[in-house]
C-alpha positions as CSV (number, residue, x, y, z in Angstrom):
1,M,117.9,112.5,68.9
2,S,118.3,112.4,72.6
3,C,115.4,111.7,75.0
4,K,114.6,113.9,78.1
5,I,113.2,112.0,80.9
6,L,111.8,113.6,84.1
7,I,112.0,111.4,87.2
8,T,109.7,112.6,90.1
9,P,109.9,109.9,92.9
10,R,112.3,111.1,95.5
11,T,113.7,107.7,96.2
12,F,114.2,106.6,92.5
13,G,117.8,105.6,92.0
14,K,118.9,106.2,95.6
15,T,119.2,102.5,96.7
16,D,119.5,101.1,93.2
17,P,121.6,103.1,90.7
18,V,120.9,100.6,87.8
19,P,117.7,102.2,86.4
20,I,119.3,105.6,85.9
21,A,122.4,104.0,84.7
22,I,120.4,102.2,82.0
23,M,118.9,105.3,80.8
24,E,122.1,107.3,80.7
25,E,123.9,104.5,78.8
26,A,121.1,104.7,76.2
27,G,121.9,108.5,75.8
28,Y,118.8,109.7,77.7
29,E,119.1,113.0,79.6
30,V,117.7,112.3,83.1
31,I,116.1,115.3,85.0
32,L,115.6,114.5,88.8
33,N,113.1,116.0,91.1
34,P,114.8,119.1,92.5
35,F,112.5,119.6,95.5
36,G,112.8,116.3,97.4
37,R,109.0,115.9,97.8
38,P,106.0,115.3,95.5
39,L,105.8,118.2,93.0
40,T,102.8,120.5,92.6
41,Q,101.4,121.1,89.2
42,D,103.1,124.6,89.1
43,E,106.3,123.0,89.8
44,L,105.9,120.3,87.2
45,I,104.9,122.5,84.3
46,P,108.3,124.2,83.8
47,L,110.0,120.7,84.1
48,V,107.9,118.9,81.5
49,K,108.1,121.3,78.7
50,E,110.8,119.4,76.7
51,V,110.5,115.9,78.1
52,D,109.7,112.8,76.0
53,G,108.9,110.6,79.2
54,I,108.0,110.9,82.8
55,I,108.7,108.3,85.5
56,V,106.2,109.5,88.1
57,G,105.4,108.7,91.7
58,L,102.6,110.4,93.7
59,D,102.7,113.6,91.8
60,E,99.5,114.6,90.0
61,I,99.8,114.5,86.2
62,D,96.6,116.0,84.8
63,E,95.5,117.6,81.6
64,R,97.0,120.9,82.5
65,V,100.5,119.4,83.1
66,M,100.3,117.4,79.8
67,S,99.3,120.4,77.8
68,H,102.5,122.0,78.7
69,A,104.4,118.9,77.4
70,P,104.0,118.7,73.7
71,K,106.8,116.0,73.2
72,L,105.5,113.8,76.0
73,R,104.9,110.2,74.8
74,V,105.2,108.1,77.9
75,I,104.1,108.3,81.5
76,S,105.6,105.3,83.4
77,K,104.3,104.9,86.8
78,Y,106.7,104.0,89.6
79,G,104.1,101.8,91.3
80,S,100.7,100.3,90.5
81,G,98.1,102.7,91.3
82,V,97.5,105.4,88.5
83,N,94.8,107.5,90.2
84,N,97.1,110.5,90.1
85,I,97.3,110.4,86.3
86,D,94.5,111.7,84.1
87,L,94.2,108.6,81.9
88,E,91.4,110.1,79.7
89,S,93.6,113.1,78.8
90,A,96.7,110.9,78.2
91,T,94.8,108.7,75.8
92,E,93.3,111.7,73.9
93,K,96.9,113.0,73.5
94,G,98.3,109.7,72.5
95,I,100.5,109.3,75.6
96,I,101.1,105.8,76.7
97,V,100.6,105.2,80.5
98,T,102.3,102.1,82.1
99,N,102.7,100.9,85.7
100,T,104.5,98.3,87.7
101,P,101.8,95.8,88.9
102,G,102.8,93.0,91.2
103,V,106.3,93.9,92.1
104,N,105.4,95.2,95.5
105,S,102.7,92.8,96.4
106,S,104.9,90.8,98.9
107,A,106.2,93.9,100.5
108,V,102.8,95.5,101.0
109,A,101.2,92.2,102.2
110,E,104.0,91.8,104.8
111,L,103.5,95.3,106.1
112,T,99.9,94.6,106.4
113,I,100.6,91.6,108.6
114,G,103.1,93.8,110.6
115,L,100.3,96.3,111.2
116,M,97.8,93.7,112.2
117,L,100.0,92.2,114.9
118,D,101.2,95.7,116.1
119,V,97.7,96.9,116.8
120,A,96.5,93.5,118.1
121,R,99.4,93.4,120.6
122,H,100.1,97.2,121.4
123,I,103.6,96.8,120.1
124,S,104.2,100.5,119.2
125,D,102.2,101.8,122.0
126,S,104.3,99.7,124.5
127,D,107.4,100.9,122.8
128,R,106.5,104.5,123.1
129,K,105.7,104.1,126.8
130,M,109.0,102.3,127.5
131,R,110.9,105.1,126.0
132,Q,109.1,107.3,128.6
133,G,110.2,105.3,131.4
134,K,106.8,103.6,131.8
135,W,106.4,99.8,132.3
136,G,103.0,98.5,131.7
137,K,101.1,95.4,130.7
138,Y,98.8,95.7,127.5
139,M,96.1,93.2,126.9
140,G,96.0,92.2,123.3
141,F,94.5,89.4,121.3
142,E,95.8,86.6,119.3
143,L,95.1,86.2,115.5
144,R,94.5,82.6,115.9
145,G,90.8,81.8,115.6
146,K,89.8,85.3,114.4
147,T,88.3,86.3,111.1
148,L,90.2,88.2,108.6
149,G,88.2,90.3,106.1
150,I,90.0,91.2,103.0
151,V,88.4,93.8,100.8
152,G,89.9,93.4,97.3
153,T,91.4,90.1,96.2
154,G,93.9,91.4,93.5
155,Q,97.6,90.6,93.6
156,I,98.1,92.0,97.1
157,G,95.0,90.6,98.6
158,K,95.8,87.2,97.3
159,M,99.5,87.5,98.4
160,L,98.2,88.3,101.9
161,V,96.0,85.2,102.0
162,S,99.0,83.0,101.2
163,K,101.2,84.6,103.9
164,V,98.6,84.3,106.7
165,Q,97.8,80.7,106.3
166,G,99.8,79.7,109.3
167,F,97.9,82.0,111.8
168,G,94.8,79.7,111.8
169,M,92.3,82.4,110.9
170,T,89.0,82.2,109.1
171,I,89.4,84.3,106.0
172,I,86.5,86.1,104.2
173,A,86.7,88.4,101.3
174,H,84.8,90.9,99.1
175,D,85.5,91.8,95.5
176,I,83.4,93.1,92.6
177,E,85.0,90.4,90.5
178,P,85.3,87.3,92.7
179,D,88.0,84.7,91.7
180,Y,86.1,81.6,93.0
181,E,88.6,79.1,91.6
182,W,91.3,80.8,93.7
183,S,89.0,81.2,96.7
184,K,88.1,77.5,96.8
185,R,91.8,76.5,96.5
186,M,92.8,78.7,99.4
187,G,89.8,78.2,101.6
188,V,88.5,81.8,101.3
189,S,84.9,82.7,101.4
190,Y,83.5,85.6,99.4
191,V,80.8,87.7,101.2
192,G,79.0,90.9,100.6
193,F,80.7,94.1,101.8
194,R,78.4,94.8,104.7
195,D,78.6,91.1,105.9
196,L,82.4,91.4,105.8
197,I,82.7,94.6,107.9
198,K,80.1,93.2,110.4
199,N,81.8,89.9,110.9
200,A,85.6,90.5,110.5
201,D,87.8,90.9,113.4
202,I,90.4,92.5,111.2
203,V,89.4,94.5,108.1
204,T,92.1,95.2,105.5
205,L,91.8,97.2,102.3
206,H,93.5,96.3,99.1
207,L,91.6,98.2,96.3
208,P,92.4,100.8,93.7
209,L,91.1,104.3,94.3
210,T,87.9,105.0,92.3
211,E,84.9,107.1,92.6
212,D,83.3,104.0,94.1
213,T,86.0,103.4,96.7
214,Y,86.4,107.1,97.9
215,H,85.5,107.1,101.6
216,L,84.4,103.5,101.4
217,I,84.9,103.4,105.1
218,G,83.0,106.2,106.8
219,A,80.9,106.7,109.9
220,D,78.1,104.4,108.8
221,E,80.4,101.6,108.0
222,L,82.6,102.0,111.1
223,A,79.3,101.7,113.1
224,M,79.0,98.3,111.6
225,F,82.3,97.0,112.9
226,K,82.7,94.9,115.9
227,P,83.9,96.9,119.0
228,T,86.9,94.6,119.0
229,A,87.7,95.0,115.4
230,I,90.9,96.5,113.7
231,L,90.9,98.4,110.4
232,I,94.1,98.2,108.3
233,N,94.9,100.3,105.2
234,T,98.0,99.9,103.1
235,S,96.1,100.7,99.9
236,R,94.9,104.4,99.4
237,G,94.2,106.9,102.1
238,E,91.3,108.3,100.4
239,M,89.2,105.2,100.9
240,I,88.8,106.1,104.6
241,D,87.0,109.1,106.1
242,E,89.7,110.0,108.6
243,N,87.5,112.2,110.7
244,A,85.1,109.4,111.1
245,L,87.9,107.0,111.9
246,Y,89.4,109.4,114.6
247,T,86.1,109.6,116.2
248,A,85.6,105.9,116.4
249,L,89.0,105.3,117.7
250,K,88.9,108.1,120.2
251,E,85.4,106.8,121.6
252,R,86.8,103.3,121.5
253,R,84.1,102.1,119.3
254,I,86.6,100.0,117.5
255,W,89.7,98.4,118.9
256,G,92.3,100.1,116.7
257,A,93.7,100.7,113.2
258,G,96.9,100.5,111.3
259,L,97.5,103.1,108.5
260,D,100.2,103.4,106.1
261,V,98.3,105.7,103.7
262,Y,96.5,109.0,104.3
263,E,94.1,111.4,102.6
264,D,96.7,114.0,102.4
265,E,100.4,113.0,102.4
266,P,102.7,113.6,104.1
267,L,100.4,113.5,107.2
268,K,100.4,116.8,109.0
269,D,98.5,118.2,112.0
270,S,96.2,115.1,112.2
271,L,94.2,114.2,115.2
272,L,95.1,110.6,114.5
273,T,98.5,111.3,115.9
274,T,97.0,112.2,119.3
275,I,95.5,108.9,120.1
276,D,97.3,105.5,121.1
277,N,95.0,103.0,119.4
278,V,96.2,103.7,116.0
279,V,99.6,102.7,114.3
280,L,100.8,105.2,111.7
281,T,103.6,104.4,109.2
282,S,104.8,106.8,106.4
283,H,103.6,105.1,103.2
284,I,106.4,102.5,103.5
285,G,104.4,99.6,102.1
286,A,106.5,99.2,99.0
287,H,109.6,100.3,100.5
288,T,111.8,97.0,100.7
289,D,115.1,96.6,99.0
290,E,113.6,93.8,96.8
291,A,110.4,95.7,95.6
292,V,112.1,99.2,95.1
293,K,114.7,97.5,92.8
294,A,112.1,95.7,91.0
295,M,109.9,98.7,90.6
296,G,112.6,100.9,89.3
297,R,113.8,98.5,86.7
298,M,110.2,97.6,85.5
299,A,109.4,101.4,85.2
300,V,112.5,102.0,83.1
301,S,111.8,99.0,81.0
302,N,108.2,100.1,80.3
303,L,109.4,103.6,79.4
304,M,112.2,102.5,77.1
305,K,110.2,99.9,75.2
306,A,107.6,102.5,74.4
307,L,110.1,105.2,73.4
308,N,111.8,102.5,71.3
309,G,108.7,101.8,69.4
310,E,108.0,98.5,71.1
311,L,105.0,97.4,73.1
312,P,105.5,97.7,76.8
313,E,104.2,94.8,78.9
314,H,102.2,96.9,81.4
315,I,100.1,99.5,79.3
316,V,97.3,101.0,81.5
317,N,95.5,102.7,78.6
318,N,95.6,99.9,76.1
319,E,93.5,101.8,73.5
320,V,96.4,104.2,72.9
321,D,99.1,101.8,72.2
322,S,99.1,101.3,68.5
323,L,98.6,104.9,67.7
324,A,101.2,106.2,70.2
325,L,103.9,103.7,69.2
326,K,103.9,105.1,65.6
327,G,106.9,107.3,65.3
328,M,108.4,106.6,68.7
329,K,111.7,105.7,67.1
330,D,112.2,109.5,66.5
331,C,113.3,109.4,70.1
332,V,116.1,106.8,69.7
333,N,119.7,107.9,69.4
């Protein structure tokens, strides 16, 4: 019996043909995203009716979509964050959900550093002015001697710490589950969230999106920032109230911001594009050759292991695994 697999990420297989080739060699029928952008629920429904598995990017897979996919057994996230997948509904339906944690940690950490430097030294702003024939001097500041505040010390937060050691910064961090053994080894001090945003020269977010982290940074929080502080977000756009951030930047109540993620993507008609003290990138944090290859291959490995009746390494909803794996071999040629 042949498996049908829907692949929604637009970039999947474009730079690395190996993941799709692996599935085709296994006899899987691969269905690619026909729209070249994240799919709406109405667009997903007719595509999922006969699929056994989905490799999903940013598209929302909720109970309504799953209810139209009676054969669906595995949702393999092409990435680490699974906030776009209804885990409760998947578990109730016996659908295994997997992700690809860690493979893009280095890439995201490096972009974070790039945004920090860009905002601190007006790199993008100077570039824009140069292209307009304007030559100017832009007073920036050095990272040496400054305080970096990392909100979230998971894999990306920890990777960031290892990469910024040479800048000579004081590093403080906040996490609901502090890793004191690691922090002691790396010279990082855990502090409360309010203390972090009050004292850091650069605040960078590295958290999963939850009810508690939605609009984690709003007007009240921004009012606590130093006027010389920078806010960086390469995590999830919904963690920042963009209207409040625009106001703070416009009124120069903080130095600047570097954003790779937004509340609504792709970013359209945003006031953030009208000011020069914010650097905007198009959710490219994980888009390096190395990370894309690793993500694609891990996503396929997770999917195929589950469909072959094996236990995937990166199950998100662990409580479903033993039930869902029963009978999976029905999908093997």
